[in-house]
A tleap script that builds the chain and sets N, CA, C and O, in Angstrom:
source leaprc.protein.ff14SB
mol = sequence {
  NLEU GLU ALA GLY ALA ARG LEU ASP SER ARG
  VAL ALA GLN ARG ALA ASN ASN PHE PHE GLY
  MET HIE VAL PRO SER GLY LYS VAL ARG PRO
  THR ARG ALA GLN GLY ARG TYR GLY ILE TYR
  ALA ARG TYR GLY SER LEU ALA ASP CYS VAL
  ALA ASP ILE ARG HIE TRP ALA ASP LEU ARG
  PRO ARG ARG ALA ASP GLU SER PHE GLN GLN
  TRP LEU ARG ASN ARG GLY TRP ASN HIE GLN
  PRO SER TYR TYR ARG THR LEU ALA ARG MET
  CTRP
}
set mol.1.N position { 15.735 0.406 4.844 }
set mol.1.CA position { 15.591 0.429 3.417 }
set mol.1.C position { 16.454 1.494 2.819 }
set mol.1.O position { 17.018 1.264 1.750 }
set mol.2.N position { 16.598 2.626 3.417 }
set mol.2.CA position { 17.360 3.759 2.814 }
set mol.2.C position { 18.811 3.529 2.782 }
set mol.2.O position { 19.479 3.912 1.822 }
set mol.3.N position { 19.358 2.885 3.845 }
set mol.3.CA position { 20.823 2.721 3.872 }
set mol.3.C position { 21.279 1.405 3.210 }
set mol.3.O position { 22.479 1.162 3.089 }
set mol.4.N position { 20.374 0.599 2.805 }
set mol.4.CA position { 20.853 -0.725 2.191 }
set mol.4.C position { 20.885 -1.868 3.292 }
set mol.4.O position { 20.907 -1.604 4.495 }
set mol.5.N position { 20.885 -2.978 2.854 }
set mol.5.CA position { 20.794 -4.191 3.790 }
set mol.5.C position { 22.002 -4.185 4.667 }
set mol.5.O position { 21.887 -4.614 5.816 }
set mol.6.N position { 23.143 -3.743 4.237 }
set mol.6.CA position { 24.421 -3.787 4.989 }
set mol.6.C position { 24.867 -2.346 5.407 }
set mol.6.O position { 26.042 -2.100 5.681 }
set mol.7.N position { 23.909 -1.439 5.443 }
set mol.7.CA position { 24.216 0.003 5.715 }
set mol.7.C position { 25.351 0.455 4.738 }
set mol.7.O position { 26.264 1.177 5.136 }
set mol.8.N position { 25.276 0.046 3.552 }
set mol.8.CA position { 26.328 0.331 2.540 }
set mol.8.C position { 25.920 1.181 1.377 }
set mol.8.O position { 26.621 1.265 0.369 }
set mol.9.N position { 24.750 1.829 1.529 }
set mol.9.CA position { 24.368 2.672 0.351 }
set mol.9.C position { 25.355 3.786 0.218 }
set mol.9.O position { 26.048 4.114 1.181 }
set mol.10.N position { 25.439 4.352 -0.888 }
set mol.10.CA position { 26.364 5.485 -1.252 }
set mol.10.C position { 26.121 6.649 -0.305 }
set mol.10.O position { 27.063 7.256 0.205 }
set mol.11.N position { 24.785 6.971 -0.063 }
set mol.11.CA position { 24.522 8.139 0.797 }
set mol.11.C position { 24.827 7.821 2.194 }
set mol.11.O position { 25.263 8.733 2.896 }
set mol.12.N position { 24.656 6.636 2.704 }
set mol.12.CA position { 25.031 6.220 4.064 }
set mol.12.C position { 26.553 6.317 4.197 }
set mol.12.O position { 27.045 6.876 5.177 }
set mol.13.N position { 27.262 5.816 3.288 }
set mol.13.CA position { 28.689 5.727 3.448 }
set mol.13.C position { 29.373 7.133 3.159 }
set mol.13.O position { 30.357 7.452 3.825 }
set mol.14.N position { 28.925 7.887 2.286 }
set mol.14.CA position { 29.625 9.104 1.992 }
set mol.14.C position { 29.092 10.376 2.709 }
set mol.14.O position { 29.744 11.415 2.804 }
set mol.15.N position { 27.834 10.187 3.205 }
set mol.15.CA position { 27.202 11.372 3.898 }
set mol.15.C position { 26.762 11.072 5.347 }
set mol.15.O position { 26.150 11.909 6.010 }
set mol.16.N position { 27.087 9.867 5.811 }
set mol.16.CA position { 26.582 9.487 7.219 }
set mol.16.C position { 25.067 9.654 7.265 }
set mol.16.O position { 24.551 9.973 8.337 }
set mol.17.N position { 24.331 9.464 6.202 }
set mol.17.CA position { 22.897 9.665 6.107 }
set mol.17.C position { 22.273 8.226 5.875 }
set mol.17.O position { 22.216 7.662 4.782 }
set mol.18.N position { 21.818 7.729 7.073 }
set mol.18.CA position { 21.241 6.374 7.024 }
set mol.18.C position { 19.754 6.314 6.905 }
set mol.18.O position { 19.169 5.231 6.941 }
set mol.19.N position { 19.125 7.456 6.763 }
set mol.19.CA position { 17.674 7.492 6.679 }
set mol.19.C position { 17.177 8.226 5.355 }
set mol.19.O position { 15.974 8.364 5.129 }
set mol.20.N position { 18.093 8.653 4.556 }
set mol.20.CA position { 17.617 9.350 3.294 }
set mol.20.C position { 17.104 10.712 3.556 }
set mol.20.O position { 16.293 11.219 2.781 }
set mol.21.N position { 17.545 11.350 4.636 }
set mol.21.CA position { 17.041 12.666 4.978 }
set mol.21.C position { 17.446 13.680 4.044 }
set mol.21.O position { 18.546 13.561 3.504 }
set mol.22.N position { 16.664 14.719 3.765 }
set mol.22.CA position { 16.924 15.872 2.925 }
set mol.22.C position { 17.277 17.004 3.879 }
set mol.22.O position { 16.910 16.992 5.054 }
set mol.23.N position { 18.009 17.994 3.335 }
set mol.23.CA position { 18.178 19.157 4.131 }
set mol.23.C position { 16.968 19.986 4.123 }
set mol.23.O position { 16.471 20.297 3.040 }
set mol.24.N position { 16.396 20.411 5.334 }
set mol.24.CA position { 15.120 21.078 5.331 }
set mol.24.C position { 15.292 22.494 4.619 }
set mol.24.O position { 16.315 23.173 4.710 }
set mol.25.N position { 14.189 22.837 3.923 }
set mol.25.CA position { 14.178 24.101 3.265 }
set mol.25.C position { 13.776 25.225 4.254 }
set mol.25.O position { 12.831 25.068 5.028 }
set mol.26.N position { 14.472 26.300 4.217 }
set mol.26.CA position { 14.108 27.352 5.128 }
set mol.26.C position { 14.409 26.981 6.575 }
set mol.26.O position { 15.370 26.275 6.880 }
set mol.27.N position { 13.567 27.477 7.433 }
set mol.27.CA position { 13.756 27.247 8.872 }
set mol.27.C position { 12.689 26.373 9.398 }
set mol.27.O position { 12.137 26.653 10.462 }
set mol.28.N position { 12.348 25.264 8.666 }
set mol.28.CA position { 11.267 24.429 8.946 }
set mol.28.C position { 11.488 23.613 10.259 }
set mol.28.O position { 10.543 23.320 10.992 }
set mol.29.N position { 12.779 23.261 10.520 }
set mol.29.CA position { 13.092 22.522 11.787 }
set mol.29.C position { 14.535 22.653 12.051 }
set mol.29.O position { 15.288 23.020 11.149 }
set mol.30.N position { 14.989 22.363 13.290 }
set mol.30.CA position { 16.370 22.284 13.523 }
set mol.30.C position { 17.075 21.172 12.688 }
set mol.30.O position { 16.422 20.173 12.385 }
set mol.31.N position { 18.346 21.293 12.311 }
set mol.31.CA position { 18.951 20.257 11.573 }
set mol.31.C position { 20.424 20.190 12.067 }
set mol.31.O position { 21.042 21.165 12.496 }
set mol.32.N position { 20.905 18.952 11.961 }
set mol.32.CA position { 22.343 18.743 12.208 }
set mol.32.C position { 23.187 18.573 10.925 }
set mol.32.O position { 24.396 18.343 10.967 }
set mol.33.N position { 22.487 18.699 9.796 }
set mol.33.CA position { 23.207 18.551 8.558 }
set mol.33.C position { 24.225 19.541 8.446 }
set mol.33.O position { 24.080 20.680 8.889 }
set mol.34.N position { 25.329 19.109 7.824 }
set mol.34.CA position { 26.530 19.988 7.603 }
set mol.34.C position { 26.710 20.317 6.201 }
set mol.34.O position { 27.773 20.814 5.829 }
set mol.35.N position { 25.770 20.085 5.399 }
set mol.35.CA position { 25.808 20.339 3.974 }
set mol.35.C position { 24.954 19.304 3.192 }
set mol.35.O position { 24.051 18.669 3.735 }
set mol.36.N position { 25.273 19.179 1.960 }
set mol.36.CA position { 24.511 18.342 1.067 }
set mol.36.C position { 25.378 17.340 0.431 }
set mol.36.O position { 26.574 17.541 0.224 }
set mol.37.N position { 24.713 16.177 0.101 }
set mol.37.CA position { 25.281 15.184 -0.819 }
set mol.37.C position { 24.248 14.927 -1.923 }
set mol.37.O position { 23.401 14.053 -1.735 }
set mol.38.N position { 24.265 15.622 -3.047 }
set mol.38.CA position { 23.243 15.576 -3.926 }
set mol.38.C position { 22.008 16.252 -3.366 }
set mol.38.O position { 22.031 17.408 -2.944 }
set mol.39.N position { 20.859 15.437 -3.380 }
set mol.39.CA position { 19.708 15.946 -2.824 }
set mol.39.C position { 19.503 15.676 -1.281 }
set mol.39.O position { 18.536 16.112 -0.656 }
set mol.40.N position { 20.508 14.916 -0.734 }
set mol.40.CA position { 20.424 14.448 0.573 }
set mol.40.C position { 21.265 15.327 1.489 }
set mol.40.O position { 22.159 16.056 1.059 }
set mol.41.N position { 20.919 15.217 2.826 }
set mol.41.CA position { 21.698 15.875 3.848 }
set mol.41.C position { 22.990 15.139 4.081 }
set mol.41.O position { 23.027 13.912 3.994 }
set mol.42.N position { 24.078 15.879 4.384 }
set mol.42.CA position { 25.413 15.258 4.795 }
set mol.42.C position { 25.590 15.589 6.240 }
set mol.42.O position { 25.425 16.721 6.694 }
set mol.43.N position { 25.945 14.510 6.960 }
set mol.43.CA position { 26.171 14.608 8.371 }
set mol.43.C position { 27.586 14.326 8.785 }
set mol.43.O position { 28.278 13.569 8.104 }
set mol.44.N position { 28.055 14.911 9.891 }
set mol.44.CA position { 29.386 14.617 10.377 }
set mol.44.C position { 29.525 13.284 11.021 }
set mol.44.O position { 30.628 12.747 11.125 }
set mol.45.N position { 28.380 12.717 11.473 }
set mol.45.CA position { 28.385 11.366 12.128 }
set mol.45.C position { 27.071 10.730 12.174 }
set mol.45.O position { 26.053 11.391 11.964 }
set mol.46.N position { 27.040 9.461 12.443 }
set mol.46.CA position { 25.759 8.779 12.607 }
set mol.46.C position { 24.853 9.390 13.704 }
set mol.46.O position { 23.632 9.445 13.561 }
set mol.47.N position { 25.496 9.845 14.803 }
set mol.47.CA position { 24.824 10.499 15.866 }
set mol.47.C position { 24.082 11.730 15.381 }
set mol.47.O position { 22.941 11.942 15.790 }
set mol.48.N position { 24.675 12.545 14.534 }
set mol.48.CA position { 24.090 13.732 13.984 }
set mol.48.C position { 22.845 13.359 13.105 }
set mol.48.O position { 21.814 14.029 13.161 }
set mol.49.N position { 22.972 12.321 12.334 }
set mol.49.CA position { 21.855 11.813 11.482 }
set mol.49.C position { 20.715 11.335 12.340 }
set mol.49.O position { 19.557 11.631 12.044 }
set mol.50.N position { 21.012 10.587 13.420 }
set mol.50.CA position { 19.906 10.132 14.302 }
set mol.50.C position { 19.255 11.331 15.017 }
set mol.50.O position { 18.032 11.354 15.156 }
set mol.51.N position { 20.002 12.282 15.453 }
set mol.51.CA position { 19.388 13.509 16.039 }
set mol.51.C position { 18.548 14.189 15.088 }
set mol.51.O position { 17.512 14.719 15.489 }
set mol.52.N position { 18.896 14.236 13.800 }
set mol.52.CA position { 18.115 14.986 12.801 }
set mol.52.C position { 16.804 14.299 12.519 }
set mol.52.O position { 15.771 14.945 12.344 }
set mol.53.N position { 16.856 12.944 12.474 }
set mol.53.CA position { 15.530 12.307 12.195 }
set mol.53.C position { 14.654 12.433 13.451 }
set mol.53.O position { 13.429 12.464 13.340 }
set mol.54.N position { 15.229 12.501 14.573 }
set mol.54.CA position { 14.489 12.746 15.832 }
set mol.54.C position { 13.852 14.106 15.769 }
set mol.54.O position { 12.672 14.207 16.104 }
set mol.55.N position { 14.514 15.141 15.379 }
set mol.55.CA position { 13.847 16.522 15.197 }
set mol.55.C position { 12.736 16.380 14.237 }
set mol.55.O position { 11.646 16.885 14.504 }
set mol.56.N position { 12.931 15.725 13.130 }
set mol.56.CA position { 11.866 15.621 12.088 }
set mol.56.C position { 10.731 14.886 12.746 }
set mol.56.O position { 9.618 15.397 12.617 }
set mol.57.N position { 10.832 13.789 13.418 }
set mol.57.CA position { 9.793 12.991 13.991 }
set mol.57.C position { 9.048 13.727 15.092 }
set mol.57.O position { 7.840 13.547 15.244 }
set mol.58.N position { 9.731 14.535 15.847 }
set mol.58.CA position { 9.144 15.286 16.979 }
set mol.58.C position { 8.226 16.402 16.474 }
set mol.58.O position { 7.368 16.875 17.219 }
set mol.59.N position { 8.392 16.824 15.235 }
set mol.59.CA position { 7.529 17.946 14.773 }
set mol.59.C position { 6.111 17.468 14.585 }
set mol.59.O position { 5.200 18.287 14.713 }
set mol.60.N position { 5.860 16.266 14.306 }
set mol.60.CA position { 4.543 15.676 14.143 }
set mol.60.C position { 4.483 14.233 14.629 }
set mol.60.O position { 4.473 13.301 13.825 }
set mol.61.N position { 4.444 14.052 15.951 }
set mol.61.CA position { 4.499 12.663 16.461 }
set mol.61.C position { 3.327 11.811 15.910 }
set mol.61.O position { 2.288 12.300 15.465 }
set mol.62.N position { 3.594 10.520 15.984 }
set mol.62.CA position { 2.671 9.532 15.552 }
set mol.62.C position { 1.497 9.512 16.534 }
set mol.62.O position { 1.694 9.543 17.748 }
set mol.63.N position { 0.268 9.461 15.995 }
set mol.63.CA position { -1.012 9.395 16.747 }
set mol.63.C position { -1.171 7.914 17.251 }
set mol.63.O position { -0.636 6.975 16.661 }
set mol.64.N position { -1.885 7.777 18.297 }
set mol.64.CA position { -2.100 6.354 18.814 }
set mol.64.C position { -2.889 5.505 17.820 }
set mol.64.O position { -2.659 4.298 17.735 }
set mol.65.N position { -3.774 6.076 17.098 }
set mol.65.CA position { -4.503 5.276 16.030 }
set mol.65.C position { -3.856 5.158 14.710 }
set mol.65.O position { -4.474 4.704 13.748 }
set mol.66.N position { -2.617 5.555 14.632 }
set mol.66.CA position { -1.929 5.614 13.345 }
set mol.66.C position { -0.753 4.545 13.288 }
set mol.66.O position { 0.143 4.554 14.132 }
set mol.67.N position { -0.800 3.672 12.301 }
set mol.67.CA position { 0.303 2.740 12.192 }
set mol.67.C position { 1.541 3.402 11.776 }
set mol.67.O position { 1.487 4.533 11.293 }
set mol.68.N position { 2.688 2.767 11.932 }
set mol.68.CA position { 4.002 3.422 11.587 }
set mol.68.C position { 4.045 3.661 10.113 }
set mol.68.O position { 4.522 4.711 9.684 }
set mol.69.N position { 3.549 2.697 9.279 }
set mol.69.CA position { 3.522 2.944 7.818 }
set mol.69.C position { 2.671 4.094 7.484 }
set mol.69.O position { 3.057 4.911 6.648 }
set mol.70.N position { 1.472 4.222 8.114 }
set mol.70.CA position { 0.589 5.362 7.783 }
set mol.70.C position { 1.134 6.691 8.270 }
set mol.70.O position { 0.874 7.723 7.652 }
set mol.71.N position { 1.874 6.690 9.351 }
set mol.71.CA position { 2.380 7.862 9.829 }
set mol.71.C position { 3.511 8.373 8.809 }
set mol.71.O position { 3.626 9.569 8.542 }
set mol.72.N position { 4.262 7.469 8.309 }
set mol.72.CA position { 5.259 7.786 7.234 }
set mol.72.C position { 4.576 8.376 6.042 }
set mol.72.O position { 4.941 9.440 5.543 }
set mol.73.N position { 3.549 7.642 5.585 }
set mol.73.CA position { 2.836 8.156 4.391 }
set mol.73.C position { 2.245 9.586 4.669 }
set mol.73.O position { 2.422 10.484 3.846 }
set mol.74.N position { 1.599 9.779 5.738 }
set mol.74.CA position { 1.016 11.049 6.163 }
set mol.74.C position { 2.094 12.107 6.155 }
set mol.74.O position { 1.836 13.242 5.755 }
set mol.75.N position { 3.247 11.783 6.568 }
set mol.75.CA position { 4.367 12.752 6.596 }
set mol.75.C position { 4.965 12.951 5.220 }
set mol.75.O position { 5.781 13.863 5.089 }
set mol.76.N position { 4.658 12.224 4.214 }
set mol.76.CA position { 5.210 12.299 2.845 }
set mol.76.C position { 6.663 11.768 2.788 }
set mol.76.O position { 7.519 12.237 2.038 }
set mol.77.N position { 6.861 10.742 3.654 }
set mol.77.CA position { 8.209 10.200 3.685 }
set mol.77.C position { 8.734 9.657 2.359 }
set mol.77.O position { 9.871 9.899 1.953 }
set mol.78.N position { 7.824 8.893 1.695 }
set mol.78.CA position { 8.184 8.290 0.358 }
set mol.78.C position { 6.905 8.234 -0.400 }
set mol.78.O position { 5.862 7.899 0.162 }
set mol.79.N position { 6.957 8.568 -1.724 }
set mol.79.CA position { 5.726 8.709 -2.442 }
set mol.79.C position { 5.515 7.382 -3.351 }
set mol.79.O position { 4.577 7.295 -4.143 }
set mol.80.N position { 6.439 6.394 -3.169 }
set mol.80.CA position { 6.258 5.161 -3.965 }
set mol.80.C position { 5.449 4.171 -3.193 }
set mol.80.O position { 5.795 3.858 -2.054 }
set mol.81.N position { 4.345 3.641 -3.782 }
set mol.81.CA position { 3.597 2.610 -3.116 }
set mol.81.C position { 4.445 1.396 -2.785 }
set mol.81.O position { 4.286 0.822 -1.708 }
set mol.82.N position { 5.320 0.995 -3.652 }
set mol.82.CA position { 6.171 -0.148 -3.428 }
set mol.82.C position { 6.994 -0.072 -2.112 }
set mol.82.O position { 7.213 -1.066 -1.420 }
set mol.83.N position { 7.407 1.106 -1.832 }
set mol.83.CA position { 8.185 1.345 -0.547 }
set mol.83.C position { 7.374 0.798 0.627 }
set mol.83.O position { 7.935 0.064 1.442 }
set mol.84.N position { 6.175 1.093 0.749 }
set mol.84.CA position { 5.235 0.699 1.805 }
set mol.84.C position { 4.944 -0.821 1.811 }
set mol.84.O position { 4.817 -1.450 2.861 }
set mol.85.N position { 4.851 -1.343 0.654 }
set mol.85.CA position { 4.681 -2.805 0.489 }
set mol.85.C position { 5.947 -3.552 1.069 }
set mol.85.O position { 5.841 -4.553 1.778 }
set mol.86.N position { 7.087 -3.015 0.731 }
set mol.86.CA position { 8.336 -3.612 1.177 }
set mol.86.C position { 8.450 -3.487 2.706 }
set mol.86.O position { 8.825 -4.436 3.395 }
set mol.87.N position { 8.118 -2.301 3.210 }
set mol.87.CA position { 8.163 -2.047 4.584 }
set mol.87.C position { 7.208 -2.938 5.330 }
set mol.87.O position { 7.561 -3.422 6.405 }
set mol.88.N position { 6.044 -3.177 4.836 }
set mol.88.CA position { 5.057 -3.995 5.512 }
set mol.88.C position { 5.516 -5.480 5.561 }
set mol.88.O position { 5.208 -6.216 6.499 }
set mol.89.N position { 6.257 -5.878 4.517 }
set mol.89.CA position { 6.787 -7.260 4.531 }
set mol.89.C position { 7.916 -7.468 5.602 }
set mol.89.O position { 8.114 -8.550 6.155 }
set mol.90.N position { 8.626 -6.341 5.835 }
set mol.90.CA position { 9.758 -6.379 6.748 }
set mol.90.C position { 9.258 -6.267 8.191 }
set mol.90.O position { 9.856 -6.846 9.098 }
set mol.91.N position { 8.112 -5.491 8.417 }
set mol.91.CA position { 7.619 -5.210 9.728 }
set mol.91.C position { 7.106 -6.416 10.378 }
set mol.91.O position { 6.642 -6.353 11.517 }
savepdb mol mol.pdb
quit
């Protein structure tokens, strides 16, 4: 959803950010971000972006009784209810 249907969102294309990741504030977690693109993290490569989301996910892994959508909600991934309705249709 974040990168667009063809991985052609502006953030994906200009910042190698395919997940809509933000630069973490302070020393919350390790990051591979090399700067900012607006409110989003800018990466040197897709591999750096994937490594960064992995760091983010590893901080609070999904529980066995938690759906993927609920895990994202609990993590504050997106605050728009429509995001989760769209995700549920895709899943």
